[in-house]
VEXKOLMI-99882 format. One line per field, with one value per residue: residue number from 1; residue in three letters; x, y, z of N, C-alpha, C in turn. Coordinates in Angstrom, 1 decimal, padded with zeros to 4 digits. Atoms other than C-alpha are relative to their C-alpha. Last residue first. Example, Ala and Ser with C-alpha at 12.3 -4.5 7.8 and 13.67 -1.06 7.14 Angstrom:
2
n: c(2 1)
res: c(ser ala)
neast: c(-000.9 000.9)
nnorth: c(-001.1 -001.2)
nup: c(000.0 000.0)
caeast: c(013.7 012.3)
canorth: c(-001.1 -004.5)
caup: c(007.1 007.8)
ceast: c(-000.8 000.9)
cnorth: c(001.1 001.2)
cup: c(000.8 000.0)
This chain:
72
n: c(72 71 70 69 68 67 66 65 64 63 62 61 60 59 58 57 56 55 54 53 52 51 50 49 48 47 46 45 44 43 42 41 40 39 38 37 36 35 34 33 32 31 30 29 28 27 26 25 24 23 22 21 20 19 18 17 16 15 14 13 12 11 10 9 8 7 6 5 4 3 2 1)
res: c(pro lys lys gly ile val asn tyr ile lys glu glu leu leu lys met glu asn ile ile glu glu ser thr leu gly thr leu thr lys his asn tyr thr his ile gly ile ile his gly glu asp asp met arg lys ile ile arg ser trp glu pro asn glu ser lys met tyr leu asn gly val val phe phe thr ala lys val asn)
neast: c(001.1 -000.2 -001.0 -001.3 000.1 001.6 000.6 -000.6 000.6 001.5 -000.1 -000.2 001.3 000.8 -000.7 000.2 001.6 001.2 -000.3 001.1 001.3 000.2 000.2 -001.3 -000.9 -000.4 -000.9 -001.3 -000.7 -000.7 000.5 000.5 000.5 -000.4 000.6 000.0 -001.1 000.2 -000.9 000.1 -000.9 000.4 000.5 -001.2 -000.6 000.9 -000.1 -001.3 000.3 000.6 -000.8 -001.0 001.1 -000.2 001.0 000.0 000.3 000.3 -000.5 000.1 001.3 000.6 -000.6 -000.3 000.7 -000.9 000.5 -000.9 -000.1 -000.8 -000.8 -001.4)
nnorth: c(-001.3 -000.8 -001.1 000.8 -000.6 000.3 001.4 000.9 -000.4 000.6 001.5 000.5 -000.2 001.4 001.6 -000.3 -000.1 001.2 000.2 -000.6 000.7 001.1 -000.1 -000.4 001.1 000.6 -000.2 000.0 -001.2 -000.4 -001.1 000.1 001.1 000.6 -000.8 000.6 -000.5 000.4 000.4 -000.8 -000.9 -001.0 000.2 000.2 -001.3 -000.8 000.8 -000.7 -001.3 -000.1 000.0 -001.1 -000.8 000.1 000.1 000.7 000.9 000.5 001.3 000.7 -000.5 000.9 001.1 000.1 001.0 000.0 000.8 000.7 -000.7 000.7 -001.0 000.8)
nup: c(000.3 -001.3 000.4 000.5 001.4 000.8 000.0 001.1 001.4 -000.1 000.2 001.1 000.7 -000.4 000.3 001.2 000.3 000.3 001.3 001.2 -000.1 000.3 001.4 000.4 000.3 -001.4 -000.5 000.5 000.2 -001.5 -000.2 -001.4 -000.3 -001.0 -001.1 -001.2 -001.0 -001.6 -000.3 -001.6 000.0 000.6 001.1 000.8 000.1 000.8 001.5 000.7 000.5 001.2 001.1 000.4 000.4 001.4 000.5 001.4 000.1 -001.2 000.1 001.3 000.2 -001.1 000.0 -001.1 -001.1 -001.1 -001.6 -000.6 -001.7 -001.0 -001.4 000.6)
caeast: c(002.0 004.9 003.8 002.0 -001.4 -002.0 001.5 002.7 000.0 001.4 005.0 004.2 002.3 005.4 007.9 005.7 005.5 008.7 010.3 008.1 009.8 013.3 012.9 011.7 008.1 006.3 006.1 004.5 001.5 000.7 -001.7 -000.6 000.5 001.1 -000.9 000.5 -000.6 -003.0 -003.8 -006.9 -006.4 -009.2 -007.3 -005.2 -008.8 -009.9 -007.0 -007.4 -011.3 -009.9 -007.8 -009.7 -012.4 -009.5 -008.7 -005.2 -005.8 -006.0 -005.1 -007.5 -007.7 -004.4 -002.5 -004.3 -004.7 -004.3 -006.5 -006.0 -008.7 -009.9 -012.9 -014.2)
canorth: c(015.2 012.4 009.8 006.2 007.9 005.7 004.8 008.3 010.0 007.9 008.8 012.3 012.6 010.8 013.2 016.7 015.8 014.3 017.9 019.9 017.3 018.1 022.1 021.9 022.3 024.6 026.8 024.3 024.0 020.4 019.3 015.5 014.8 018.2 020.0 018.4 019.3 017.1 018.8 017.8 015.9 013.7 010.9 012.6 013.5 010.2 008.4 010.8 009.8 006.0 006.5 008.0 004.7 002.7 004.1 003.5 004.0 007.8 008.7 011.4 013.2 012.1 013.4 016.6 017.1 020.4 019.9 021.7 022.3 021.9 022.9 020.3)
caup: c(002.6 002.2 -000.1 000.3 000.8 003.9 005.3 004.3 006.4 009.7 008.6 008.4 011.8 013.5 011.8 012.7 016.4 016.3 014.9 017.7 020.3 019.0 019.0 022.7 023.3 025.5 022.3 020.3 022.2 021.8 018.6 019.4 015.7 014.5 011.9 008.9 005.5 003.3 -000.4 -001.8 -005.4 -005.2 -004.2 -001.5 000.2 -000.4 001.3 004.3 004.3 003.9 007.0 009.1 008.8 009.3 012.5 013.0 016.9 016.4 012.9 012.4 015.8 017.1 013.9 013.4 010.0 007.8 005.0 001.7 -000.3 -004.1 -005.7 -008.8)
ceast: c(001.1 -001.0 000.2 001.0 001.2 000.0 -001.6 -000.6 000.9 -000.9 -001.4 000.1 000.2 -001.3 -001.2 000.6 -000.2 -001.1 -000.6 000.3 -000.7 -001.3 -000.2 -000.1 001.8 000.9 000.4 000.7 001.4 -000.1 000.3 -000.9 -001.0 -000.5 000.7 000.0 000.1 001.2 000.4 001.8 000.1 000.8 -000.7 -000.8 001.5 000.2 -001.1 000.3 001.4 -000.3 -000.2 000.8 000.6 -001.2 -000.4 -001.6 000.1 -000.2 000.2 000.8 000.0 -001.3 -001.2 -000.1 001.1 -000.2 001.5 -000.5 001.2 000.4 001.1 000.8)
cnorth: c(001.4 001.3 000.7 001.3 -000.7 000.4 000.1 -001.3 -000.7 000.7 -000.6 -001.1 -000.7 000.1 -000.7 -001.4 000.1 000.2 -001.6 -001.0 000.5 -000.6 -001.6 -000.4 000.2 -000.9 -000.2 000.9 -000.1 001.5 000.9 001.4 -000.2 -001.6 -000.5 001.0 -000.8 000.8 -000.4 -000.1 001.4 001.1 000.8 -000.4 000.2 001.2 000.6 -000.2 000.9 001.7 -000.1 -000.3 001.8 000.9 -000.1 -000.3 -000.5 -001.7 -000.8 -001.1 -001.0 -000.1 -000.7 -001.5 000.0 -001.1 000.2 000.2 -000.5 000.7 -000.9 001.1)
cup: c(000.2 -000.2 001.2 -000.8 -000.5 -001.3 -000.9 000.1 -001.0 -001.2 000.1 -000.3 -001.5 -000.8 000.3 -000.9 -001.8 000.2 000.0 -001.4 -001.2 000.2 -000.4 -001.9 -000.5 -000.5 001.4 000.6 -000.1 -000.4 001.4 000.2 001.5 000.3 001.2 001.1 001.6 000.6 001.6 000.1 001.3 -000.2 -000.9 -001.7 -001.0 -000.2 -000.8 -001.4 -000.1 000.2 -001.6 -001.1 -000.5 -001.1 -001.3 -000.1 -001.3 000.4 001.3 -000.2 -001.2 -000.2 001.2 000.2 001.2 001.1 000.8 001.7 000.3 000.8 000.8 001.3)
């Protein structure tokens, strides 16, 4: 019954709206684990503008919300 925090990389977990990955993310949440955002494309953030970084985070936040029904 140990809980963990999973930082999800969007293009690995949410690629092509893969139903298997969606089930895994949903299961993590259902079991009480914390799901964090590790950007959508795992780009090097130092090479991005603030707007691009925010977009990376918001895109993954939206994808996870669509799976678990709440913001990570």
